[in-house]
C-alpha positions in Angstrom: 88.0 -78.8 -29.6 84.9 -77.1 -27.1 85.9 -73.3 -26.8 86.1 -73.8 -30.7 81.8 -75.0 -31.1 81.5 -72.3 -28.1 83.0 -69.7 -30.6 80.9 -70.7 -33.4 77.8 -71.6 -31.7 78.2 -68.5 -29.4 78.4 -66.2 -33.2 76.7 -68.2 -34.3 73.7 -66.8 -31.9 74.0 -63.3 -34.2 72.2 -64.9 -37.3 69.4 -66.3 -35.1 66.0 -64.1 -35.2 65.3 -62.1 -32.7 61.8 -60.3 -33.0 61.7 -58.0 -30.0 65.3 -57.0 -31.1 64.5 -53.0 -31.4 61.4 -53.2 -28.5 64.2 -51.5 -26.0 65.0 -49.3 -27.9 60.9 -48.1 -28.7 60.4 -48.4 -25.5 64.0 -46.2 -24.2 62.6 -43.7 -26.9 59.2 -43.5 -26.1 60.2 -42.8 -21.9 62.8 -40.0 -23.4 60.3 -38.7 -24.9 58.0 -38.4 -22.8 60.1 -36.9 -19.7 61.2 -34.1 -22.7 58.0 -33.4 -22.9 56.4 -33.7 -18.8 60.1 -32.6 -17.4 60.7 -29.3 -20.1 62.2 -26.3 -18.5 63.1 -24.2 -21.5 60.0 -21.3 -20.5 59.9 -18.7 -23.7 58.3 -16.0 -21.0 62.0 -15.8 -19.5 63.7 -15.3 -22.1 61.5 -12.8 -23.8 62.1 -9.1 -23.8 60.1 -6.2 -22.4 61.7 -3.5 -23.7 64.3 -1.4 -22.8 65.3 -2.1 -18.9 67.3 0.8 -16.3 70.3 1.1 -17.5 69.3 2.9 -21.1 66.4 5.0 -18.5 69.5 6.3 -16.9 71.3 6.7 -19.9 68.8 8.9 -21.3 67.8 10.4 -17.9 64.4 9.0 -17.4 62.3 8.1 -14.8 61.7 4.0 -15.8 58.3 3.0 -16.2 
């Protein structure tokens, strides 16, 4: 009998009003965005192609600039 009452009361707790239920996910999302902005490792200037490399210059017989 005691287990039945515990099971009912445990499942009934899911129907209670929880005003701060989404607070944790909101704070976690904010922290995730903040650290993403602060520690962004993508630098487009590292991936920017500045022109033909030394292999292209050697193939055409010119000295690289």
